[in-house]
VOGU-3710 file (C-alpha; in Angstrom, 3 decimals, decimal comma):
1> mdncqqeikl> -20,238/21,879/-7,312  -20,431/19,981/-10,649  -17,979/22,282/-12,440  -15,741/22,939/-9,512  -12,889/21,113/-11,299  -12,703/23,932/-13,768  -12,052/26,333/-10,932  -8,876/24,466/-9,824  -5,809/25,952/-11,508  -3,318/23,877/-9,367
11> lfetswevcn> -3,492/20,605/-7,611  -0,707/19,492/-5,321  -0,581/16,049/-3,666  2,008/15,508/-1,074  3,229/12,168/0,277  6,258/10,498/1,857  5,805/7,881/-1,049  6,069/10,195/-4,065  8,993/8,705/-6,015  9,696/6,652/-2,964
21> kiggiytvls> 8,327/3,145/-2,914  7,718/1,868/0,563  4,181/0,425/0,636  0,626/0,674/-0,776  0,418/4,470/-0,791  2,908/4,396/-3,639  0,716/2,113/-5,769  -2,265/4,534/-4,949  -0,467/7,509/-6,179  1,519/6,031/-9,026
31> tkaatlkeqf> -1,451/4,387/-10,517  -3,811/7,293/-10,100  -1,362/9,847/-11,536  -2,192/9,135/-15,276  -5,903/9,659/-14,783  -5,408/12,847/-12,817  -2,875/14,041/-15,360  -5,481/13,862/-18,091  -7,618/16,311/-16,242  -4,970/18,672/-14,855
41> kdnlifigpd> -2,068/18,312/-17,309  1,082/19,928/-15,690  -1,074/21,829/-13,141  -0,798/18,508/-11,200  2,230/18,493/-8,965  3,309/15,772/-6,774  5,677/16,538/-3,777  7,889/13,984/-2,192  10,971/13,752/0,025  14,435/13,868/-1,534
51> vwsadspcpc> 15,852/10,982/0,384  18,339/10,131/-2,350  21,915/10,716/-3,138  24,449/10,434/-5,925  25,430/6,887/-4,741  21,754/5,911/-4,381  19,691/7,876/-6,916  16,058/7,776/-7,275  15,085/5,046/-9,824  11,820/6,675/-10,893
61> ftenrtllrr> 12,621/10,290/-11,056  14,029/12,299/-14,011  15,303/15,729/-13,266  14,387/18,573/-15,716  15,912/21,742/-15,136  13,518/23,626/-17,594  10,329/22,602/-15,724  8,898/25,259/-13,454  11,982/27,379/-14,208  10,470/30,717/-13,315
71> waqkallpeg> 9,561/29,685/-9,988  12,685/27,739/-9,159  14,689/30,822/-9,832  12,631/32,978/-7,632  11,553/30,613/-4,905  12,101/31,914/-1,541  12,362/28,841/0,799  13,578/28,324/4,241  17,322/27,992/4,652  18,358/24,299/4,328
81> vdirigrwdi> 15,320/23,432/2,053  16,346/22,471/-1,519  14,258/21,308/-4,339  14,721/19,245/-7,469  12,107/19,431/-10,193  11,466/16,738/-12,754  8,977/14,027/-13,705  8,050/10,739/-12,075  8,708/7,947/-14,271  5,258/6,357/-14,065
91> pgrpvavlvk> 2,275/6,295/-16,410  1,383/9,920/-17,175  4,845/11,196/-16,098  3,507/13,947/-13,904  5,504/16,722/-12,493  7,286/15,947/-9,301  9,233/18,123/-6,826  11,516/16,464/-4,514  12,213/18,364/-1,291  15,378/18,128/0,790
101> fdgmyadkdr> 14,210/19,282/4,211  17,277/19,094/6,499  16,912/22,776/7,277  13,481/22,363/8,991  15,108/20,779/12,056  16,717/24,030/13,148  13,368/25,598/14,287  11,614/22,416/15,220  10,925/23,415/18,877  9,298/26,770/17,583
111> aygrmwelfg> 7,178/25,022/15,133  6,007/22,391/17,477  5,144/25,087/20,056  3,099/26,870/17,275  1,338/23,692/16,350  0,328/23,173/20,059  -0,834/26,846/20,331  -2,958/26,766/17,105  -4,202/23,191/16,781  -3,462/21,258/20,046
121> vdslhaygdy> -0,836/18,989/18,524  1,104/17,320/21,119  4,708/16,774/20,048  6,291/16,357/23,496  6,049/12,537/23,256  7,450/12,324/19,855  9,813/9,580/19,003  11,056/7,565/15,961  10,080/8,979/12,563  7,921/11,803/13,827
131> degcafaraa> 10,456/14,558/13,463  11,357/13,350/9,981  7,758/13,237/8,812  7,050/16,768/10,300  10,159/18,232/8,813  9,345/17,111/5,360  5,620/18,089/5,711  6,649/21,582/6,789  9,003/21,913/3,923  6,448/20,824/1,473
141> aaviksfvev> 4,095/23,449/2,825  6,665/26,094/2,194  7,114/24,794/-1,372  3,393/24,954/-2,166  3,134/28,498/-0,609  6,075/29,801/-2,503  4,957/28,268/-5,830  1,504/29,765/-5,451  2,991/33,263/-4,572  5,746/33,358/-7,330
151> sgtdpravva> 3,401/32,018/-10,085  0,725/34,480/-9,246  -1,900/31,795/-9,001  -4,998/32,737/-7,111  -4,716/30,743/-4,007  -8,486/30,214/-4,076  -7,915/28,164/-7,131  -5,519/25,831/-5,385  -6,207/22,404/-3,850  -3,353/20,907/-1,676
161> hfdewttamg> -3,857/17,067/-0,956  -1,933/15,605/1,912  -1,670/11,795/2,506  -1,255/10,098/5,896  0,062/11,512/9,211  3,618/12,008/7,824  2,286/14,966/5,920  -0,195/16,242/8,296  1,860/19,111/9,682  2,179/20,496/6,172
171> lltlradapd> -1,639/20,773/6,012  -1,718/22,503/9,370  1,019/24,821/8,323  -0,925/25,709/5,222  -4,078/26,264/7,191  -2,211/28,710/9,324  -0,167/30,532/6,665  -2,110/30,264/3,574  -5,846/29,861/4,661  -7,077/30,523/1,112
181> iatvftthat> -5,738/27,346/-0,240  -8,202/24,498/0,051  -6,953/21,259/1,659  -7,651/17,518/1,492  -6,430/15,052/3,991  -6,443/11,247/3,443  -5,815/8,898/6,115  -5,124/5,436/4,472  -4,961/3,840/7,962  -5,221/5,628/11,215
191> sigrsicgng> -2,041/5,498/13,216  -3,708/4,494/16,370  -5,902/1,852/14,800  -2,820/0,213/13,270  -1,082/0,381/16,624  -4,141/-1,208/18,429  -3,994/-4,161/16,051  -0,076/-4,280/15,912  -0,172/-4,727/19,738  -2,506/-7,651/19,459
201> kplydhlady> -5,497/-5,905/20,783  -9,045/-6,687/19,289  -10,074/-3,775/17,331  -13,526/-4,553/15,772  -15,533/-6,207/18,502  -14,637/-3,267/20,891  -14,421/-0,397/18,286  -17,245/1,398/19,801  -15,746/1,306/23,234  -12,330/2,701/22,207
211> dgdqmaaqln> -11,406/6,213/22,764  -8,536/7,410/20,452  -6,964/9,803/22,923  -7,056/7,233/25,758  -5,484/4,461/23,510  -2,881/6,905/22,082  -1,761/7,561/25,733  -1,804/3,838/26,610  0,246/2,840/23,416  2,671/5,847/23,716
221> mqskhsleka> 1,221/7,114/20,339  0,203/10,581/21,590  2,087/12,673/19,185  1,265/10,820/15,926  -2,318/10,475/16,805  -2,900/14,131/17,885  -1,294/15,157/14,713  -3,367/13,005/12,603  -6,659/13,961/14,535  -5,734/17,658/14,063
231> aawnadcftt> -5,226/17,302/10,390  -8,490/15,344/9,936  -10,300/18,112/11,993  -8,873/21,037/10,144  -8,761/19,685/6,672  -11,314/21,299/4,321  -12,107/17,755/3,117  -11,312/14,704/5,104  -11,267/11,297/3,291  -10,449/7,651/3,965
241> vsdvtaaeat> -10,016/4,713/1,395  -12,790/2,463/2,524  -15,862/2,123/4,711  -13,744/0,048/7,121  -11,377/2,924/7,715  -14,204/5,480/7,650  -15,734/3,671/10,702  -12,351/3,498/12,366  -11,565/7,090/11,879  -15,066/8,298/13,029
251> qllgrkpdiv> -14,531/6,381/16,257  -10,890/7,050/17,018  -10,344/10,556/15,411  -13,757/11,760/16,105  -14,613/12,957/12,745  -16,525/11,314/10,195  -14,977/11,492/6,753  -16,618/13,669/4,177  -15,970/11,187/1,450  -14,667/7,686/0,983
261> tpngfdpsfv> -12,148/7,614/-1,962  -11,567/3,968/-2,841  -8,245/2,849/-4,404  -8,232/2,078/-8,210  -5,725/0,312/-10,490  -4,319/1,118/-13,746  -4,537/-1,675/-16,229  -1,386/-0,699/-18,179  0,620/-2,777/-15,662  -0,997/-5,835/-17,003
271> pqgrkytaar> 0,194/-7,659/-20,192  -2,554/-8,621/-22,782  -3,093/-11,610/-24,981  -0,006/-13,480/-26,076  2,118/-11,256/-23,917  0,110/-12,429/-20,816  0,449/-16,033/-21,721  4,137/-15,627/-22,311  4,420/-13,942/-18,932  2,340/-16,652/-17,110
281> nkaraclldv> 4,637/-19,443/-18,650  7,818/-17,481/-17,726  6,644/-16,845/-14,136  5,670/-20,488/-13,528  8,985/-21,831/-15,046  10,865/-19,421/-12,729  8,804/-20,321/-9,588  8,995/-24,028/-10,193  12,709/-23,929/-10,962  13,440/-21,940/-7,728
291> asaltgiefa> 11,404/-24,362/-5,736  13,086/-27,518/-7,090  16,553/-25,921/-6,817  15,627/-25,265/-3,112  13,933/-28,409/-2,119  15,105/-31,120/-4,618  11,561/-31,833/-5,419  10,726/-32,071/-9,069  7,460/-30,149/-9,342  4,943/-31,025/-12,176
301> pdtfivatsg> 4,037/-28,294/-14,592  0,375/-28,293/-13,273  1,478/-27,887/-9,627  -1,039/-25,705/-7,844  0,822/-22,474/-6,882  -0,503/-20,131/-4,243  1,014/-17,027/-2,797  0,591/-14,287/-0,296  2,373/-10,925/-0,374  2,553/-7,418/1,091
311> rceyrnkgld> 3,859/-5,469/4,017  5,591/-7,470/6,730  2,971/-7,083/9,443  2,523/-10,709/10,721  -0,746/-10,393/12,398  -2,271/-7,411/10,508  -1,638/-8,926/7,053  -2,921/-12,354/8,260  0,328/-14,025/7,564  -0,246/-16,140/10,957
321> lfldamaalr> -3,607/-17,393/9,595  -2,257/-17,921/6,094  0,325/-20,343/7,473  -2,055/-22,115/9,641  -4,399/-22,524/6,661  -1,371/-24,125/4,700  -0,826/-26,565/7,569  -4,458/-27,425/7,636  -4,427/-27,944/3,808  -1,654/-30,481/3,897
331> repdarrvlt> -3,996/-32,561/6,023  -6,602/-32,713/3,398  -6,927/-36,132/1,559  -6,293/-36,533/-2,021  -5,079/-32,958/-2,536  -2,763/-31,918/-5,492  0,679/-30,993/-4,542  0,636/-27,337/-3,557  3,603/-24,869/-3,797  3,149/-21,863/-1,654
341> fvmvpawcga> 5,219/-18,608/-1,589  5,183/-16,049/1,319  6,542/-12,942/-0,510  6,934/-10,647/2,301  9,918/-8,087/2,596  11,566/-8,489/5,875  14,972/-7,902/7,382  16,794/-9,442/4,590  20,386/-10,174/3,917  21,935/-11,551/0,767
351> prpdlqhala> 20,399/-14,246/-1,546  21,399/-17,527/-0,485  24,791/-18,458/-2,341  23,962/-22,026/-2,295  20,663/-21,450/-3,988  22,194/-19,097/-6,506  24,702/-21,799/-7,292  21,989/-24,497/-7,758  20,128/-22,307/-10,120  23,156/-21,357/-12,141
361> mnehnrlgdp> 24,209/-25,053/-12,491  20,555/-26,309/-12,855  20,914/-28,567/-9,932  17,691/-29,880/-8,127  19,481/-31,241/-4,808  17,709/-30,579/-1,503  19,565/-27,719/0,239  19,779/-27,226/4,022  16,762/-25,337/5,562  14,687/-25,476/2,218
371> vlthllnnyg> 12,267/-22,896/3,187  14,292/-19,753/2,610  15,349/-18,130/-0,563  17,375/-15,271/1,143  19,422/-14,992/4,253  17,635/-13,269/7,316  19,461/-11,033/9,617  17,150/-11,935/12,443  16,633/-15,549/11,634  15,455/-16,650/15,073
381> ddpvnrrihe> 13,223/-13,592/15,587  11,632/-13,291/12,239  7,920/-14,322/13,087  7,183/-15,804/9,612  10,184/-17,947/9,574  9,673/-18,983/13,164  6,080/-19,962/12,469  7,064/-22,013/9,509  9,460/-23,955/11,428  7,125/-24,292/14,550
391> igftndaasq> 4,361/-25,816/12,136  6,997/-28,160/10,807  7,208/-27,375/7,042  10,222/-29,321/6,257  9,534/-29,289/2,375  10,360/-32,841/1,826  8,895/-34,986/-0,953  6,331/-36,616/1,411  4,479/-33,330/2,079  1,766/-32,287/-0,333
401> vtviyvpdyl> 2,214/-28,630/0,751  5,543/-26,972/0,101  6,005/-23,380/1,831  8,788/-21,099/0,656  9,545/-17,896/2,386  10,803/-15,027/0,059  11,820/-12,174/2,494  13,430/-9,840/-0,049  11,770/-7,208/-2,083  10,906/-8,355/-5,560
411> ngadgifdip> 12,134/-5,614/-7,738  13,589/-7,675/-10,389  17,012/-7,706/-9,032  16,798/-9,845/-5,845  19,445/-12,400/-6,961  17,165/-15,382/-6,903  14,179/-14,813/-9,111  15,216/-11,570/-10,838  11,654/-10,962/-11,957  9,658/-8,224/-10,383
421> yygllpgmda> 6,485/-9,006/-8,347  4,259/-8,116/-11,167  6,202/-10,348/-13,480  5,823/-13,426/-11,036  1,948/-12,685/-10,196  0,579/-14,229/-13,439  2,246/-17,546/-12,664  0,113/-18,029/-9,619  -2,991/-20,244/-9,587  -4,393/-18,360/-6,459
431> tvfasyyepw> -3,520/-15,763/-3,955  -4,564/-15,427/-0,391  -4,600/-12,231/1,712  -6,147/-13,086/5,103  -5,885/-9,635/6,389  -6,985/-8,636/9,955  -6,184/-5,066/9,390  -6,408/-3,781/5,747  -7,810/-0,305/5,144  -8,081/-1,087/1,384
441> gytplesiaf> -6,053/-4,056/0,154  -4,185/-3,492/-3,046  -2,675/-7,001/-3,267  -6,171/-8,744/-3,811  -7,088/-6,095/-6,466  -3,766/-6,570/-8,201  -4,282/-10,262/-8,112  -7,594/-10,233/-10,062  -6,241/-7,593/-12,390  -3,649/-10,102/-13,392
451> gvptvttsls> -6,393/-12,732/-13,707  -5,576/-14,666/-10,534  -8,484/-15,580/-8,371  -7,916/-14,441/-4,654  -9,160/-14,912/-1,250  -9,425/-11,811/1,193  -11,516/-11,065/4,167  -14,461/-8,926/5,206  -12,004/-6,826/7,318  -10,392/-5,471/4,294
461> gfgcwvkeqw> -11,702/-2,442/2,497  -11,453/-4,356/-0,881  -13,278/-7,277/0,507  -16,148/-5,008/1,776  -16,199/-3,394/-1,729  -16,403/-6,701/-3,273  -19,391/-7,708/-1,133  -21,025/-4,357/-1,921  -20,679/-5,088/-5,649  -21,477/-8,810/-5,810
471> gipgfrncgv> -23,632/-9,381/-2,785  -22,294/-12,995/-2,184  -19,069/-13,050/-4,107  -17,224/-16,051/-5,154  -14,640/-17,422/-7,661  -17,132/-18,119/-10,451  -18,866/-14,748/-10,576  -15,919/-12,360/-9,711  -12,753/-14,346/-9,035  -12,845/-13,469/-5,305
481> tvaertdsny> -13,909/-15,210/-2,266  -14,404/-13,120/0,870  -13,916/-14,945/4,140  -15,998/-13,369/7,047  -13,451/-12,542/9,631  -14,008/-11,238/13,118  -11,989/-10,970/16,347  -13,122/-14,262/17,426  -13,432/-16,788/14,518  -9,757/-17,425/13,571
491> advvadlvka> -10,298/-21,267/13,383  -13,338/-20,726/11,060  -11,389/-18,484/8,664  -8,660/-21,006/8,474  -11,191/-23,628/7,574  -12,777/-21,160/4,944  -9,335/-20,608/3,347  -8,682/-24,319/3,030  -12,305/-24,840/1,437  -11,806/-22,039/-1,052
501> ltsledmdat> -8,386/-23,233/-2,150  -9,543/-26,830/-2,382  -12,429/-25,669/-4,570  -9,905/-24,065/-6,975  -7,575/-27,221/-6,940  -10,473/-29,428/-7,966  -11,453/-27,327/-10,946  -10,765/-28,610/-14,377  -8,842/-26,579/-16,945  -12,015/-25,074/-18,442
511> aaaqvrgaat> -13,527/-23,958/-15,093  -10,138/-22,546/-13,908  -9,966/-20,401/-17,096  -13,530/-19,213/-16,474  -12,549/-18,145/-13,003  -9,558/-16,385/-14,261  -11,689/-14,541/-16,694  -14,184/-13,510/-13,974  -11,460/-12,140/-11,925  -10,095/-9,917/-14,796
521> daskkalwsq> -13,602/-8,687/-15,551  -14,166/-7,935/-11,846  -11,080/-5,866/-11,763  -12,361/-3,480/-14,488  -15,005/-2,157/-12,049  -12,034/-0,897/-9,973  -10,123/0,988/-12,532  -9,214/4,615/-11,800  -11,439/5,676/-14,624  -14,311/4,531/-12,367
531> fiafydqayc> -12,830/5,768/-9,076  -11,413/9,038/-9,879  -14,923/10,716/-9,549  -14,539/10,222/-5,868  -11,491/12,414/-5,747  -13,138/15,054/-7,934  -16,034/15,181/-5,396  -13,238/15,572/-2,542  -11,766/18,537/-4,336  -15,262/20,074/-4,782
541> valshrdert> -15,909/19,420/-1,030  -12,613/21,125/-0,088  -13,298/24,309/-2,151  -16,883/24,534/-0,695  -15,750/24,009/2,870  -12,818/26,508/2,284  -15,233/29,089/1,173  -17,497/28,606/4,154  -14,647/29,064/6,639  -12,934/32,089/4,767
551> lr> -16,010/34,015/3,641  -17,901/34,174/6,725
//
């Protein structure tokens, strides 16, 4: 087992987010790649969906027609399945194969019938993105099988890793058609667990009472759930990203994960020394300028800046709790002025023209509806926007707490900030991620990696990891405060967030600098160089379990 990495001649990893930035899985893969590349060189191959066009090319993929040329010339793939081979433009620049999978829809019914017969996958209730995910996954399996055959690689020296339910049918296809290839399946969040939380049901107090199959039928999630469950049961190694998700998967999918593979971080994203100081100054100037142009308030240079960010899941990501905490914070006596940003991509339209004009002209006059930086296509239905107005954040000079909603994706070209999220993050004094459902929690890990103290909850995988490492964590020893959150203590967590932020506000410059240093130091325990060993172990387990099932 200790030397099993030497047995692996090819390692494939398949995900809908390879060269396709949607959520946290992209961060997992793109930051992990460089460390894996050191081990496997160009025998590491990522497979992602080719959802791009000439009018909308992939911004992080460089095609290379000489890479894997021998296979590309001889590859026998299903009709309507095309590939582009190149490199993923991330640290390590690993080989990536983008797969156009349109041809897989033609025999969808036959494939679904086969999945039912072999693995009990119920595709009858499929809707939404189920067909798309399965078409890509099956095409990815065909690519892997073809490459192994054409290259002459011993299939017993190959590991194929699949992430999330969107790739699960690829794993099952390989299990049926190439059983000598060892497989790993990682669920970053169970589809039914996310659905339970997204439908406002209490997950944690009643987890032991939930039956995954029953809840899938109740919530119309039969197809995704049965597919994910089949992959978990048929993978040679089943992993999740945290102890929180491991407990969830054990109860709802019925299989205890073989290994927990926590998510690490790549420090190359973080500027150092003078570059960091320059980045922090630039970010703060930008944040304060946008806030002043929107609200007409002249914010002092030492304004306390707080942010939350992440996927637009109002309850799961704790956006409701965060806003209520900001409302409670403004009632605190003698508090410094607090500038708060909710950086959550939503159904966003164009950047506000009046705000763009004010920024261009360096005008700081209060604009109408001074809480939004971009137009919303669903202004009245957006839960964050609605809650901000219900609470009564008018962002006038009399309020000590200003809340600004940034509903666009901060990629450096949003039309207002024009600085990417990682460029703005150093400018914060604190971040808050009050998650209710958070399998891992990259956003708080990113925050401390950039030296910004953060508040997270005990319901996040990252929060549990912090508690495991530091026992009773806090800003002064690790830059992180973990609020204990349950299904029934919402008001207590609001109070805990206010207390945590107030303690940071009250620190002098020396103490604040020490906290920022503690945050940076803590993040070094979560680098991929520390966590990659869990993946190495997963590959070893996959090879061992593959041997057990094929050599009986």
